N, C-alpha and C positions, 0 to 999 in steps of 0.2 A: 305166289310169284316171288322169285328170289331177288333181293336187293343187291346192288353192286358189290357191297363189302361182305356179303354172306357166302358161306361155304356149304355146299350140300354134302351131308354125311348120312350114313346108314348105320343104325345100331339095332341089332336084333331084328332086322327086317323093317325097321321104321325109318323112313327118310325124313331128315330134318334139314332146314336151312338155318344156319347159325352164324351170327356175327359176334365175335368175342373181341372186345377192345384190347388192343396191344398184341394180338396174335395174328400170325400169318395163316393163310388157308392151310398150309402144310402142318402147322402146329395144331390147328383146330382138328384136322383129320387125324393126327397122331393121338390127340386126347380122346376123340371118338373111338379110336381103335383100343385105347386103354380101357374105356368104359365097356366096350364089347367084350374084351378079354376078361375083365373082372366079373361081368354078368355071367359069362360062360363058366368061369371058375366056380361061382356060387350056385349055379343052377342045379348041380347034382344033389345039393343039400336040401332041396325043396321036394316035397311029396308030389306036387303037381306044378307044372310050369305056369308061372304067374309073372308076366313081364313087369307089371307095376311093382310087385314085391321085389323082384330082382333089381329093378332100378333104385328102389329105396335102399336095399342092402348095399348095393354098389356105392351109392352116395354116402352112406354111413361109413363104409370102409375108407373112402377117399377123405371124408371129413376127419376121421380119426387119424389118418396119416398126416394130414395138414396140421391138426392139433398137436400131434407129437413133434412134428418138425418145427413148429413155431415155438414150442416150449424148449426144445433142444437148442434152437437158435438163441433164445433169450438167455439160457444158461451159459452158452458159449460166449455171448456178449458180456455177461457179468464176469465170467472167468477172465476174459481178455482185459476188461477194465481193471480188475484186481491186479493182474500181471503188470499192466502199464503203471499202475500206482506203485507197485513194488520196485519196478525198474527205475522209475523217477526218483523214489526215495533212495535207492542204492546209488544212483548217479549223483544226487545231491550230497549224499554222505561222502562219496568218493572225491568229489570236488572240494569238499570242506567249506568252511565259512569264507566269506569274501564277496566282493561285488561280482555280479554276473553281467 
């Protein structure tokens, strides 16, 4: 039975009722479509079709993508912080000594 905030999706022929906090039904459906596409992309690499293995491989690909994005974001925040420090130091030097 589907709860009021659940969205019904189908991935590789398996129907699921999913509620994902902070996501609209349209966003949940789009994610399900991405999972379907990733599983379809990975399927030819398997000797025999194994939905469970495909699901794990897809999860690993998405986890790796998230991992890389998190690290890239962290690096960009650190670079932004360094740039802000450089700009603040340059501004302080340009203004010279004196009361602010």
